[in-house]
C-alpha positions as CSV (number, residue, x, y, z in Angstrom):
1,M,-65.3,-44.0,-1.6
2,Q,-66.7,-47.6,-1.9
3,L,-65.4,-50.2,0.6
4,L,-63.5,-52.2,-2.0
5,E,-61.6,-49.1,-3.0
6,R,-60.2,-48.9,0.5
7,Y,-58.2,-52.0,0.0
8,A,-54.8,-51.9,-1.6
9,L,-54.8,-52.0,-5.4
10,T,-52.0,-52.0,-7.9
11,L,-52.3,-50.1,-11.2
12,N,-50.2,-50.3,-14.3
13,P,-48.6,-53.6,-13.3
14,T,-45.4,-54.6,-15.0
15,E,-44.5,-58.3,-15.1
16,L,-40.9,-58.4,-16.4
17,N,-39.1,-61.2,-14.8
18,F,-40.7,-60.9,-11.4
19,L,-43.5,-63.4,-11.6
20,R,-43.9,-65.7,-8.6
21,S,-42.1,-69.0,-9.2
22,Q,-43.6,-72.4,-8.5
23,E,-47.1,-70.9,-8.0
24,P,-49.5,-73.3,-6.5
25,R,-52.0,-74.7,-9.0
26,S,-55.0,-75.2,-6.6
27,P,-56.3,-74.0,-3.3
28,E,-55.2,-77.3,-1.7
29,E,-51.7,-76.8,-2.9
30,A,-51.7,-73.2,-1.7
31,F,-53.0,-74.3,1.7
32,R,-50.3,-77.0,2.0
33,R,-47.6,-74.5,1.2
34,L,-49.0,-71.8,3.5
35,R,-49.4,-74.4,6.3
36,Y,-45.7,-75.0,5.8
37,F,-44.4,-71.4,5.3
38,P,-45.7,-68.0,4.1
39,N,-44.9,-66.5,0.7
40,Q,-43.0,-63.5,2.2
41,V,-40.3,-62.9,4.9
42,L,-39.6,-59.4,6.2
43,L,-36.0,-59.2,7.5
44,E,-35.4,-56.0,9.5
45,T,-31.9,-55.2,8.4
46,S,-32.2,-52.0,10.4
47,S,-35.0,-50.4,12.4
48,Y,-33.6,-46.8,12.1
49,C,-35.3,-44.1,10.0
50,Q,-34.4,-40.5,9.2
51,L,-38.0,-39.3,8.7
52,R,-41.1,-38.7,10.9
53,C,-43.9,-39.7,8.6
54,T,-47.5,-39.0,9.8
55,M,-48.7,-42.4,8.7
56,C,-46.1,-44.2,10.8
57,A,-46.3,-45.2,14.5
58,R,-42.6,-44.6,15.0
59,P,-43.0,-41.3,16.9
60,F,-44.6,-43.4,19.7
61,N,-41.2,-45.1,20.0
62,P,-42.0,-48.0,22.4
63,R,-39.2,-50.2,21.3
64,K,-35.4,-49.8,21.0
65,W,-34.1,-49.3,17.5
66,G,-31.1,-51.2,16.2
67,R,-29.4,-53.2,13.5
68,M,-29.6,-57.0,12.9
69,S,-26.2,-58.7,13.3
70,D,-24.6,-60.2,10.2
71,A,-24.5,-63.6,11.8
72,L,-28.2,-63.7,12.6
73,A,-29.1,-62.3,9.2
74,K,-27.1,-65.0,7.4
75,R,-28.5,-67.8,9.6
76,I,-32.1,-66.7,8.9
77,I,-31.4,-66.4,5.1
78,D,-29.8,-69.9,5.1
79,D,-32.7,-71.4,7.0
80,V,-35.4,-69.8,4.8
81,L,-33.7,-70.6,1.5
82,E,-33.0,-74.2,2.4
83,G,-36.6,-74.9,3.3
84,A,-38.7,-72.4,1.2
85,P,-36.7,-71.2,-1.8
86,W,-39.9,-69.7,-3.4
87,V,-40.2,-66.9,-0.9
88,R,-40.1,-63.2,-1.6
89,M,-37.7,-61.7,0.9
90,W,-37.9,-58.1,2.0
91,F,-34.7,-56.7,3.5
92,C,-36.6,-54.2,5.6
93,Y,-39.5,-54.1,8.0
94,F,-40.2,-51.1,10.2
95,G,-37.0,-49.1,9.4
96,E,-35.6,-47.3,6.4
97,P,-33.4,-49.9,4.7
98,L,-31.2,-47.3,2.9
99,V,-30.0,-46.0,6.3
100,S,-28.1,-49.2,6.6
101,K,-26.8,-49.3,3.0
102,K,-23.2,-48.9,4.3
103,I,-23.6,-51.5,7.1
104,G,-24.9,-54.7,5.5
105,L,-27.8,-54.0,3.2
106,Y,-26.1,-54.7,-0.2
107,E,-24.1,-57.6,1.2
108,R,-27.2,-59.4,2.6
109,I,-29.1,-59.0,-0.7
110,R,-26.1,-60.3,-2.6
111,Y,-25.7,-63.2,-0.2
112,A,-29.3,-64.2,-0.4
113,K,-29.4,-64.0,-4.2
114,E,-26.2,-66.1,-4.5
115,R,-28.0,-68.7,-2.2
116,G,-30.8,-68.9,-4.7
117,L,-33.4,-66.3,-3.6
118,K,-35.8,-65.6,-6.4
119,R,-37.2,-62.2,-5.3
120,A,-35.4,-59.6,-3.2
121,A,-37.3,-56.5,-2.3
122,I,-37.1,-53.3,-0.2
123,N,-39.5,-50.5,0.7
124,T,-38.0,-47.1,1.0
125,N,-38.9,-43.4,1.4
126,G,-36.5,-42.7,-1.5
127,N,-34.6,-39.8,0.0
128,L,-31.3,-41.7,0.1
129,L,-31.8,-43.4,-3.3
130,D,-29.1,-41.6,-5.2
131,D,-27.5,-42.9,-8.4
132,K,-24.8,-44.9,-6.7
133,C,-27.3,-46.5,-4.3
134,I,-29.5,-47.6,-7.2
135,D,-26.4,-49.1,-9.0
136,D,-25.3,-50.9,-5.9
137,L,-28.7,-52.3,-5.3
138,M,-29.0,-53.6,-8.8
139,A,-25.4,-55.0,-8.6
140,A,-26.4,-56.8,-5.4
141,G,-29.4,-58.4,-7.2
142,L,-32.4,-56.5,-5.9
143,D,-35.5,-57.3,-7.9
144,E,-38.1,-54.9,-6.6
145,I,-38.2,-51.6,-4.9
146,Y,-41.2,-49.8,-3.5
147,I,-40.9,-46.1,-3.0
148,G,-43.4,-44.4,-0.7
149,I,-44.2,-40.9,-2.0
150,D,-47.8,-40.3,-1.0
151,A,-48.2,-36.8,-2.6
152,T,-48.0,-34.9,-5.8
153,T,-47.1,-31.5,-4.3
154,K,-44.1,-30.3,-2.3
155,E,-46.3,-28.8,0.4
156,T,-48.3,-32.0,1.1
157,Y,-45.2,-34.2,1.0
158,E,-42.9,-32.1,3.3
159,Q,-45.5,-30.5,5.6
160,K,-48.3,-33.1,5.9
161,V,-47.0,-36.6,5.1
162,R,-43.2,-37.2,4.9
163,L,-41.9,-34.9,7.6
164,G,-38.2,-34.4,7.3
165,G,-38.1,-35.5,3.7
166,N,-37.4,-33.5,0.5
167,F,-39.9,-33.8,-2.3
168,D,-37.5,-32.5,-5.0
169,T,-34.9,-35.0,-4.0
170,V,-37.3,-37.9,-4.0
171,M,-38.8,-37.0,-7.4
172,R,-35.3,-36.7,-8.9
173,N,-34.2,-40.0,-7.3
174,V,-37.3,-41.9,-8.6
175,H,-36.9,-40.6,-12.1
176,R,-33.2,-41.3,-12.1
177,A,-33.9,-44.8,-10.8
178,I,-36.4,-45.4,-13.7
179,E,-33.8,-44.4,-16.2
180,R,-31.2,-46.7,-14.7
181,A,-33.4,-49.7,-13.9
182,K,-34.4,-50.6,-17.5
183,D,-35.6,-54.2,-17.3
184,K,-33.4,-55.1,-14.3
185,L,-35.5,-53.7,-11.5
186,Q,-39.2,-53.5,-10.9
187,I,-40.1,-50.1,-9.4
188,S,-43.3,-49.4,-7.6
189,V,-44.4,-46.0,-6.3
190,Q,-46.8,-46.0,-3.4
191,F,-49.6,-43.7,-2.2
192,A,-51.0,-44.3,1.3
193,V,-54.4,-42.6,1.4
194,L,-54.7,-40.3,4.4
195,D,-57.1,-37.5,5.3
196,V,-54.4,-34.9,4.6
197,N,-53.5,-36.2,1.1
198,E,-56.6,-37.9,-0.3
199,Q,-57.3,-35.0,-2.7
200,E,-54.0,-35.8,-4.5
201,K,-54.7,-39.5,-5.1
202,D,-56.1,-39.3,-8.6
203,D,-53.4,-36.9,-9.7
204,F,-50.8,-39.3,-8.3
205,I,-52.2,-42.2,-10.3
206,A,-52.5,-40.1,-13.5
207,Y,-48.9,-38.8,-13.2
208,W,-47.1,-42.1,-12.5
209,S,-49.2,-44.1,-15.0
210,N,-47.1,-42.4,-17.7
211,Y,-44.0,-44.2,-16.5
212,P,-42.9,-47.8,-16.5
213,V,-43.7,-48.3,-12.8
214,Q,-46.3,-50.0,-10.7
215,V,-48.6,-47.6,-8.9
216,Y,-49.6,-49.0,-5.5
217,V,-52.4,-47.3,-3.6
218,R,-53.3,-48.5,-0.1
219,P,-55.4,-47.4,2.8
220,K,-54.0,-45.9,6.0
221,M,-52.8,-48.4,8.6
222,T,-53.4,-47.7,12.3
223,W,-50.6,-50.0,13.4
224,I,-53.0,-51.7,15.9
225,N,-54.8,-48.6,17.1
226,Y,-51.8,-46.3,17.4
227,L,-53.2,-44.0,14.7
228,S,-56.8,-43.1,14.0
229,D,-59.0,-45.4,12.0
230,E,-60.2,-43.5,9.0
231,I,-62.1,-46.5,7.4
232,K,-64.4,-47.4,10.3
233,T,-65.9,-50.6,8.9
234,G,-68.2,-52.2,11.5
235,Q,-66.8,-55.2,13.3
236,E,-69.8,-57.2,12.2
237,K,-68.2,-57.2,8.7
238,R,-64.9,-58.5,10.0
239,H,-63.1,-61.2,7.9
240,A,-59.8,-63.0,8.4
241,C,-57.0,-60.6,8.5
242,A,-54.8,-61.1,5.5
243,W,-51.8,-59.5,7.2
244,I,-51.1,-62.5,9.4
245,F,-51.5,-65.0,6.5
246,D,-49.3,-63.0,4.2
247,S,-45.9,-63.0,5.8
248,I,-43.6,-63.6,8.7
249,N,-41.5,-60.6,9.9
250,V,-38.4,-60.6,12.0
251,N,-37.3,-57.6,14.1
252,E,-33.6,-56.6,14.1
253,N,-33.1,-58.4,17.4
254,G,-34.4,-61.7,16.0
255,K,-37.9,-61.5,17.7
256,V,-40.9,-62.5,15.6
257,P,-43.9,-60.3,16.4
258,F,-47.5,-61.3,15.9
259,C,-47.9,-59.8,12.4
260,I,-46.5,-56.9,10.4
261,N,-48.8,-54.5,12.2
262,D,-47.4,-55.5,15.6
263,W,-44.3,-53.3,15.1
264,E,-43.7,-52.8,18.8
265,G,-44.0,-56.5,19.7
266,K,-47.2,-56.7,21.7
267,H,-47.1,-60.5,21.2
268,V,-43.8,-62.3,20.2
269,H,-44.2,-65.7,18.6
270,G,-40.6,-66.6,19.0
271,D,-36.9,-65.6,19.0
272,L,-34.8,-66.7,16.0
273,N,-31.6,-66.4,18.0
274,H,-32.7,-69.7,19.5
275,E,-35.5,-71.1,17.2
276,S,-36.1,-72.1,13.6
277,I,-38.3,-69.7,11.7
278,F,-40.2,-72.8,10.4
279,D,-41.0,-74.0,13.9
280,V,-42.2,-70.5,14.8
281,W,-44.6,-70.4,11.8
282,Q,-45.9,-74.0,12.0
283,R,-46.3,-74.2,15.8
284,R,-46.8,-70.7,17.1
285,V,-48.5,-68.8,14.2
286,F,-50.7,-71.6,12.9
287,P,-53.3,-71.6,15.7
288,Y,-53.9,-67.9,15.1
289,L,-54.3,-68.5,11.4
290,V,-57.0,-71.1,12.2
291,A,-58.7,-68.6,14.7
292,H,-58.8,-65.9,12.0
293,A,-60.1,-68.3,9.3
294,S,-62.8,-69.6,11.6
295,G,-63.9,-66.2,12.9
296,N,-63.0,-67.3,16.5
297,W,-62.0,-63.7,17.4
298,E,-62.1,-64.5,21.2
299,E,-59.1,-66.9,20.7
300,L,-56.9,-64.0,19.5
301,P,-54.9,-61.7,21.8
302,A,-56.9,-58.7,23.0
303,F,-55.0,-56.2,20.9
304,C,-55.8,-58.3,17.8
305,Q,-59.5,-58.5,18.6
306,T,-59.7,-54.7,18.6
307,C,-57.3,-54.0,15.8
308,P,-59.0,-52.3,12.7
309,D,-56.2,-53.1,10.2
310,W,-58.0,-56.2,8.9
311,Q,-60.0,-53.6,6.8
312,T,-57.0,-52.6,4.8
313,K,-56.3,-55.9,3.0
314,K,-58.5,-58.6,1.6
315,P,-57.4,-62.3,1.9
316,R,-55.8,-63.2,-1.4
317,N,-57.6,-66.5,-1.7
318,P,-60.8,-67.1,0.3
319,E,-60.8,-70.8,-0.6
320,V,-57.4,-71.2,1.2
321,I,-58.8,-69.4,4.2
322,A,-61.7,-71.9,4.3
323,L,-59.2,-74.8,4.3
324,F,-57.6,-73.3,7.4
325,A,-61.0,-73.2,9.1
326,K,-61.5,-76.8,8.1
327,A,-58.1,-77.8,9.5
328,G,-59.1,-76.2,12.8
329,L,-62.4,-78.2,12.9
330,Q,-60.5,-81.5,12.2
331,S,-58.0,-80.9,15.0
332,S,-60.6,-79.9,17.6
């Protein structure tokens, strides 16, 4: 497999009404926006999950799982939409969002959409995505749903990848969701390439390309060295890690970890119970963005210096990364 194929790619993309709004027209505009706030916010409605997936670091279990309070969720939503109405907001992070469908998920999506959110998204394993759930998600205003399947056979799905899941249930739920979604909901099916399922990747792409869904293929994450590195690109080829530029994520307790790979909170930028999400991004995250852009790896936390997950995603716009490096030179 060529190196570029190891990066995430989307096939059979469908635009519908989910285009980014107010897209920056130049690298300078993109830099100014990203200096102010990222394009995505991941709000961990709940950190619980009912499966034991092999590509997940959850079995290591170093942090307590829980559910974000309604008051904190609303305060973050209000803060974000007042200052950055263009964002794409995910109502999930390291948990299965549909576990919390009866304790806040629909209400939070509806609240955010009523406040003006342009793009609401979730990522799910699909096992709980029955007809009523799909209808309730669409009624709440959900725009995008990513469903992790990662297999084309029952054996691979249930015994090698999505332990505790039911392949027949997921396939039925996805096809029923496609029938009900029509032009109201963008559906993406995801395949994380692992050593135990790699032989099914092409079949997965071929099968789902027959349906009105996006097919998203991505490499395996290590979640900062918790899982084995199957890409093994030499550190001499290291580039700025796109994950830290891409988004800001909030744990269910309000803590903001270093990046989306820092699921256990090795480095916490701030606590949104007491701070503004904008202050955290502009004051705490920004120096690390500059360090990544400048290749000053020694200025990063030790766990970030040795993390191999930079291999799994290319920076979206290298010209913007260069402007962050320039900003660092000007401030030094």
